[in-house]
C-alpha positions as CSV (number, residue, x, y, z in Angstrom):
1,M,-53.8,41.1,-59.3
2,V,-51.3,39.0,-58.8
3,F,-48.9,37.7,-54.7
4,L,-45.7,37.4,-55.8
5,N,-44.2,35.3,-53.3
6,K,-40.5,35.9,-52.0
7,K,-39.8,32.2,-54.3
8,G,-41.3,32.5,-57.4
9,I,-39.6,36.1,-57.9
10,I,-36.3,33.8,-58.0
11,R,-37.7,31.5,-60.3
12,N,-38.3,34.2,-62.6
13,V,-34.8,35.7,-62.3
14,M,-33.7,32.4,-62.3
15,L,-35.6,31.9,-65.7
16,V,-34.4,35.4,-66.6
17,I,-30.8,35.1,-66.5
18,G,-30.3,31.7,-68.3
19,G,-32.1,33.0,-71.2
20,I,-29.8,35.7,-71.1
21,F,-26.2,33.8,-70.9
22,A,-28.5,32.1,-73.9
23,L,-28.7,35.0,-75.3
24,I,-25.4,35.7,-75.7
25,F,-24.0,31.6,-76.3
26,S,-25.7,32.1,-79.2
27,I,-24.0,35.5,-80.3
28,L,-21.1,33.6,-78.6
29,L,-21.6,30.0,-81.0
30,I,-22.2,31.6,-84.2
31,N,-18.8,33.7,-83.9
32,D,-17.2,30.4,-83.2
33,L,-18.7,28.3,-85.7
34,E,-17.8,31.6,-88.3
35,S,-14.3,31.2,-86.7
36,E,-14.3,26.9,-87.1
37,T,-12.7,27.7,-83.1
38,I,-14.7,26.8,-80.0
39,T,-13.3,29.0,-77.6
40,Q,-13.1,28.8,-73.0
41,W,-16.4,31.8,-72.8
42,T,-18.3,29.6,-74.9
43,V,-18.3,27.1,-73.2
44,M,-19.0,28.6,-69.8
45,T,-21.6,30.7,-71.2
46,S,-23.7,27.6,-72.7
47,Y,-22.5,26.3,-68.4
48,F,-23.9,28.9,-66.9
49,M,-26.9,29.2,-69.1
50,I,-28.0,25.1,-68.4
51,I,-27.2,26.0,-64.1
52,F,-29.8,29.3,-64.3
53,M,-31.5,27.0,-66.5
54,I,-31.9,23.4,-64.6
55,I,-33.0,26.0,-61.1
56,G,-35.5,27.6,-62.3
57,I,-36.8,24.4,-63.6
58,A,-36.4,22.3,-60.9
59,L,-38.3,25.9,-58.7
60,R,-41.3,26.2,-61.5
61,I,-41.8,22.7,-61.3
62,T,-41.3,22.1,-57.6
63,Q,-43.6,25.5,-56.6
64,K,-47.2,24.5,-58.8
């Protein structure tokens, strides 16, 4: 049985949120490339994706 501590749960939640933003970013990017314009939503989701992924990866590295 795996014991999940509070930091492990936070780390996993950060990575899941980053993954969700990555999915939204890819959908928005495909739509933007078809219309040949980049919207502010695509840029914002890329920022959030990067932030959450960096936090999740940093927590994973520091907690080993």
